[in-house]
C-alpha positions as CSV (number, residue, x, y, z in Angstrom):
1,M,36.8,92.8,105.5
2,A,35.4,93.3,108.8
3,D,35.8,90.0,111.5
4,K,32.7,88.0,111.2
5,I,31.2,86.3,114.4
6,L,30.2,82.6,114.8
7,S,27.1,82.7,116.9
8,I,27.2,79.6,119.6
9,S,24.0,78.2,120.8
10,R,23.1,74.7,121.8
11,R,22.4,74.0,117.9
12,T,26.2,74.5,117.4
13,R,27.9,72.3,120.2
14,R,31.1,72.7,122.1
15,T,33.1,70.0,123.2
16,P,34.8,68.7,126.3
17,Y,38.0,70.1,124.6
18,S,36.8,73.6,123.9
19,P,38.3,75.4,127.0
20,R,41.9,74.0,125.9
21,V,41.1,74.6,122.4
22,E,40.4,78.4,123.2
23,A,43.3,78.6,125.3
24,A,45.5,77.3,122.9
25,G,44.5,80.5,120.9
26,V,42.3,79.2,118.2
27,K,41.4,82.0,115.4
28,G,38.9,79.9,113.3
29,Y,36.1,77.1,113.8
30,T,33.8,75.7,111.1
31,V,30.8,74.0,111.9
32,Y,30.7,70.0,111.3
33,N,27.6,67.9,112.3
34,H,26.5,70.6,114.5
35,M,29.5,70.8,116.4
36,L,32.8,73.2,116.6
37,L,35.8,72.3,114.7
38,P,38.9,74.2,114.9
39,T,40.5,75.0,111.8
40,I,43.0,77.9,112.4
41,F,45.4,78.4,115.3
42,E,48.4,80.4,114.2
43,S,48.1,80.7,110.3
44,N,46.8,78.1,107.5
45,E,50.6,77.7,106.3
46,A,52.3,77.9,109.8
47,D,50.0,75.2,111.1
48,Y,50.5,73.1,107.7
49,W,54.4,73.1,108.5
50,S,53.8,72.1,112.2
51,L,51.6,69.2,111.0
52,C,54.1,68.2,108.8
53,E,57.3,68.6,110.6
54,D,56.2,67.7,114.4
55,V,52.8,66.5,116.1
56,Q,49.5,68.3,116.6
57,V,46.5,67.8,118.8
58,W,43.3,68.0,117.1
59,D,39.8,68.1,118.7
60,V,37.5,66.0,116.3
61,S,34.8,65.5,118.7
62,C,32.7,66.4,115.5
63,E,33.4,63.1,114.4
64,R,30.2,61.7,115.8
65,Q,30.0,58.1,116.2
66,I,26.9,56.7,115.0
67,E,26.3,53.4,117.3
68,V,24.4,50.6,115.5
69,S,23.9,47.8,118.2
70,G,21.9,44.7,118.2
71,P,21.2,41.2,116.4
72,D,20.8,43.0,112.8
73,S,23.4,45.7,113.4
74,E,25.7,44.0,110.6
75,R,22.9,43.8,108.1
76,L,22.2,47.5,108.2
77,I,25.6,48.8,108.0
78,Q,25.9,46.6,104.7
79,L,22.6,47.7,103.5
80,M,24.0,51.4,103.8
81,T,27.3,50.8,102.0
82,P,28.5,49.1,98.6
83,R,31.4,48.0,100.3
84,D,31.6,44.5,101.7
85,I,32.1,44.4,105.4
86,S,31.8,40.7,105.9
87,R,35.4,40.1,106.6
88,A,35.9,42.9,109.2
89,V,37.3,42.2,112.4
90,I,36.6,43.5,115.9
91,G,38.6,46.7,116.4
92,Q,39.0,47.1,112.9
93,G,38.0,50.5,110.8
94,L,36.8,50.6,107.1
95,Y,36.7,53.7,105.1
96,A,33.3,53.2,103.0
97,P,30.8,55.1,100.9
98,L,27.4,55.1,102.3
99,C,25.0,55.4,99.4
100,D,21.1,55.4,98.9
101,E,19.2,53.3,96.3
102,T,20.1,55.5,93.5
103,G,23.8,55.0,94.0
104,A,24.2,58.8,95.6
105,I,26.5,59.3,98.2
106,I,25.3,59.9,101.7
107,N,28.4,60.0,103.6
108,D,32.0,58.7,103.6
109,P,32.6,57.7,107.0
110,V,35.1,55.4,108.8
111,L,32.7,52.1,109.9
112,I,34.3,50.7,113.0
113,K,33.1,47.1,114.1
114,F,33.8,48.0,117.8
115,A,32.5,44.4,119.0
116,A,30.2,41.7,118.2
117,D,26.8,43.2,117.0
118,N,28.1,46.5,117.6
119,W,29.4,48.9,114.8
120,W,30.2,52.5,114.9
121,I,29.7,55.1,112.0
122,S,32.4,57.4,112.6
123,I,30.5,60.2,110.2
124,A,31.7,62.9,107.8
125,D,29.3,66.1,107.8
126,S,26.0,64.8,106.9
127,D,22.9,63.5,109.1
128,V,23.4,59.8,109.0
129,R,21.6,58.9,112.5
130,L,18.1,59.7,110.9
131,W,19.0,57.9,107.8
132,A,20.1,54.9,109.6
133,R,16.8,54.9,112.0
134,G,14.4,55.1,109.0
135,L,16.1,52.3,107.4
136,A,16.1,50.3,110.7
137,R,12.3,51.0,111.0
138,G,11.5,50.4,107.2
139,F,13.3,46.9,107.0
140,G,12.0,46.0,110.5
141,L,15.8,45.3,112.0
142,D,16.5,44.4,115.3
143,V,18.8,47.3,116.0
144,K,19.2,50.3,118.2
145,V,20.8,53.3,116.4
146,H,21.9,56.5,118.3
147,E,24.9,58.9,118.8
148,A,27.5,57.4,121.1
149,A,28.9,59.6,123.9
150,I,32.6,59.6,122.3
151,W,34.5,62.4,121.9
152,P,37.8,61.6,119.2
153,L,40.9,63.4,119.8
154,A,43.3,62.9,116.8
155,V,47.2,62.9,117.2
156,Q,48.7,63.5,113.9
157,G,52.2,64.0,112.4
158,P,55.6,62.2,112.0
159,K,56.5,62.7,115.6
160,A,52.7,61.1,116.6
161,Q,53.4,57.6,117.5
162,Q,56.3,59.0,120.1
163,L,53.8,60.8,121.6
164,V,50.9,58.6,122.0
165,T,53.3,56.0,123.2
166,R,54.6,58.0,126.3
167,V,50.8,58.4,127.3
168,F,49.3,54.9,126.4
169,G,52.4,52.5,126.5
170,D,54.3,50.2,124.6
171,E,51.5,48.8,122.5
172,V,51.0,51.6,120.5
173,P,53.7,51.1,117.8
174,G,52.3,47.5,117.2
175,I,49.0,48.9,116.2
176,R,48.4,48.8,112.6
177,F,46.8,51.1,110.0
178,F,42.8,51.1,110.4
179,R,43.3,48.9,113.6
180,S,43.0,49.6,117.2
181,K,43.4,48.7,120.9
182,M,41.6,49.3,123.9
183,L,44.1,51.2,126.3
184,E,43.9,52.8,129.4
185,F,44.4,56.5,130.4
186,R,44.1,57.0,134.2
187,G,42.3,53.9,134.7
188,K,39.9,54.2,131.9
189,A,40.2,52.0,128.9
190,M,39.5,53.7,125.5
191,M,40.0,52.7,122.0
192,V,43.1,53.8,120.2
193,M,43.3,53.5,116.3
194,R,46.1,54.5,113.8
195,S,44.1,56.7,111.9
196,G,43.3,60.2,111.0
197,Y,42.3,63.0,108.4
198,S,46.1,63.7,107.4
199,K,48.6,61.7,105.6
200,Q,51.3,62.6,108.1
201,G,50.5,59.5,110.3
202,G,48.7,59.5,113.5
203,F,46.2,58.2,116.0
204,E,42.5,58.9,116.9
205,I,42.0,58.6,120.4
206,Y,37.9,57.7,120.9
207,L,37.6,59.3,124.6
208,N,34.6,57.8,126.5
209,D,34.8,60.0,129.4
210,P,34.3,63.8,129.2
211,E,36.0,64.4,132.4
212,L,38.9,63.3,131.2
213,A,39.0,65.3,128.2
214,E,41.1,68.2,129.7
215,P,43.4,65.6,131.6
216,L,44.1,64.0,128.4
217,W,44.8,67.0,126.6
218,D,47.1,68.4,129.3
219,E,49.2,65.3,129.4
220,L,49.6,65.2,126.0
221,F,50.9,68.7,125.8
222,A,53.1,68.2,129.1
223,I,54.8,65.2,127.9
224,G,55.4,66.2,124.4
225,A,56.9,69.6,124.9
226,D,60.4,68.5,123.3
227,L,58.2,67.2,120.4
228,N,57.0,70.7,119.5
229,V,53.3,69.7,120.0
230,R,50.9,72.0,119.1
231,A,47.1,72.4,118.8
232,G,45.8,72.1,115.3
233,G,43.0,70.7,113.3
234,P,42.6,69.3,109.7
235,N,44.6,71.5,107.3
236,L,43.3,72.5,104.0
237,I,46.8,72.7,102.3
238,E,47.7,69.2,103.6
239,R,44.4,67.4,103.2
240,I,44.3,68.7,99.5
241,E,48.0,68.0,98.7
242,S,47.0,64.6,100.0
243,G,44.1,64.1,98.0
244,L,41.8,63.4,101.0
245,L,38.2,64.1,100.0
246,S,35.9,66.2,102.2
247,Y,32.1,65.4,102.2
248,G,30.0,68.4,101.5
249,N,32.8,70.3,99.5
250,D,34.4,67.8,96.9
251,M,31.5,65.6,96.5
252,N,27.8,65.1,97.9
253,F,24.5,63.4,97.6
254,N,24.5,64.8,94.1
255,H,27.7,62.3,93.2
256,N,28.3,58.7,93.2
257,P,31.5,56.9,94.0
258,F,32.6,56.5,90.3
259,E,32.6,60.1,89.7
260,C,34.7,60.8,93.1
261,G,37.4,58.0,92.4
262,L,36.0,55.4,95.0
263,D,35.9,52.5,92.8
264,A,37.8,50.4,95.2
265,F,35.3,50.8,97.8
266,V,32.4,49.5,95.9
267,D,32.4,45.5,95.6
268,L,30.1,45.4,92.5
269,D,30.6,41.7,92.2
270,A,30.0,40.8,96.1
271,E,27.1,39.0,97.0
272,I,25.9,41.2,99.7
273,E,22.4,42.9,100.5
274,S,23.5,46.3,99.9
275,M,20.7,48.7,98.8
276,S,23.1,50.7,96.3
277,L,24.7,48.2,94.3
278,P,21.6,47.6,91.7
279,A,21.8,51.1,91.0
280,L,25.7,51.2,91.0
281,R,26.0,48.1,88.7
282,A,23.8,49.9,86.0
283,I,25.7,53.2,86.3
284,K,29.4,52.0,86.4
285,G,31.0,53.6,83.2
286,K,28.4,55.7,82.4
287,Q,29.0,58.9,84.6
288,V,29.0,62.5,83.2
289,H,31.4,63.8,85.8
290,Q,34.9,62.9,87.1
291,L,36.8,64.6,90.0
292,V,40.0,65.3,88.8
293,G,43.0,67.7,90.0
294,I,44.2,70.8,87.9
295,V,47.6,72.2,88.8
296,F,48.5,75.9,87.9
297,D,51.8,77.6,88.3
298,Q,50.2,80.8,90.0
299,T,46.9,81.3,91.7
300,V,43.7,81.6,89.9
301,E,40.5,83.7,90.5
302,F,37.8,81.5,89.4
303,D,34.4,83.4,88.6
304,E,32.1,81.7,91.0
305,F,33.8,78.3,91.0
306,G,33.1,77.6,87.5
307,V,35.8,76.4,85.1
308,E,34.9,77.5,81.6
309,S,36.2,76.5,78.1
310,N,35.4,78.3,74.7
311,G,32.5,80.2,76.8
312,Q,31.0,76.7,78.3
313,Q,31.1,75.8,82.0
314,V,33.1,72.5,81.8
315,G,33.7,72.2,85.5
316,D,33.1,73.2,88.9
317,V,36.0,73.9,91.3
318,R,35.2,72.1,94.9
319,S,38.5,72.7,96.7
320,Q,41.8,75.0,96.2
321,V,44.7,76.2,97.8
322,W,48.0,77.2,97.0
323,S,50.8,74.7,98.3
324,P,53.8,76.5,99.8
325,R,55.9,73.2,99.6
326,Y,55.4,72.7,95.8
327,R,54.8,76.4,94.7
328,K,51.6,75.2,93.0
329,F,48.1,76.2,92.9
330,L,46.2,73.0,93.4
331,T,42.4,72.5,92.8
332,M,40.0,70.0,93.1
333,V,37.1,70.1,90.2
334,M,34.3,68.2,89.3
335,M,34.9,67.9,85.6
336,K,32.6,66.9,82.5
337,R,34.0,63.6,81.2
338,D,33.4,64.7,77.8
339,F,35.9,67.6,78.2
340,L,38.3,65.1,80.0
341,N,38.1,62.6,77.1
342,H,39.6,65.5,74.7
343,N,41.7,67.8,77.0
344,T,44.7,67.7,79.3
345,S,44.6,71.2,80.3
346,V,42.6,73.9,80.9
347,T,43.3,77.8,80.6
348,I,41.7,80.5,82.8
349,D,42.4,84.1,82.3
350,G,45.6,83.2,80.3
351,I,46.9,80.8,82.9
352,T,47.1,77.2,81.8
353,G,46.6,74.2,84.4
354,K,47.3,70.8,83.8
355,I,44.7,68.2,84.6
356,V,45.8,65.4,86.7
357,D,44.6,62.4,88.7
358,L,43.8,62.6,92.3
359,P,45.6,61.9,94.5
360,F,48.2,64.6,93.1
361,D,51.6,62.8,91.9
362,F,54.3,65.5,92.5
363,D,56.9,63.7,91.1
364,A,55.1,63.7,87.7
365,I,53.7,67.6,88.4
366,T,57.2,68.8,89.0
C-alpha cells in the first residue's frame, strides 16, 4: 500500500513541541481534538518495549484544557458528570465520564480542580467546549468557558519519576496519583501531576509558556540520556493490555457508562445536580450491550469489525492488537448482553477466543 499523506493546515494544529517531535523521527500521527498527536517513532512494538522498560516523553498537547472559571464553575462541572465532585481538593484530578440528559457519554476527561472557582476539563477527543458553553448559557450560569493556553507533556515509564525529579526537584516523589504540585522550570511555575495515559507510571507537565516547550523537551532528553529516554506517544499495545479506554474507539455518544464498565464513576445515590443522573438511574441494569475483552491465541481477521455467531452479529470490535509480551491477540468488543449471558467464548474462522472482563487479567488468561 502506498504511503498516505496527512495534509496539515490551520484546522490540524501543530504544537509547541512539533519541531522536536519531528527531529526525533516521528513516523505516524493521528488527529486528536483537531491537533497532531504523535503515535509511532521506531515501530509500535519497539516503542512499546521502550515505554515498558525505560522512559518516554510524549507530546500530548492534544489533551486540551477546557477552563471553566467563575462563581458557578463547580455547578457547571457537576451538571456535566454523574460523578460526585464535591469532595475534590485543589490540585486533584478526577477521571469522570461526561454524560448528557439521556446518559450518553460525551467525553471521558480528567477533571482538575485547579483553584477555587476554577476547573480544567482535560478532554478526550470530542468537542466539549461548545457543549459546556451551551449549558452555561442555557442554565444562566456565571462562568467563563474557554480553551486554556496549556500544552501538556507526558513523561511515562518505570523511570519517569527519576527523570521528572531531575528536572523539577525533590518534591516530585511525594506527588500522589492524580495529585499535583506547582513546580518551577526556569523560573516559571507550572502544574506537575502524577498521571498519564499508560499503566507504566508517570507524570504530566502542564506547560503554560510555549516559549519553554523546546527548552523543557531538550532538558528532559539531555538529563535523561542514561535512562534511555526516547520520544513516544500513547501506545496501542500498552493501552489495550492495560484496558485503558479510548473515546471514539471503544465507546462514544451511542454508549452509556454502564456499557463501558464505568459504573464506579457514576454516583447513583449522590444528592447532586447532575443532568444525566435521572436517566442513568432509570437504565442501570437494563443496558443491552457490554464492552468486554476477547482473547485469541493467534491473530484474527474480522469481517468489517463484526463478531458473528451462527450467522448473527453479536458484537462490534472496537480495538485490537497483538500482544508481544503475552503472545495473545487482544480485542475490546462491544457485545450483546444476551449473547454474553449464555456464552464464554466465540469462534471466528475456526479460531476460538475466550470472553473476559476488562481490564485483562493475564494471570487468569495465561
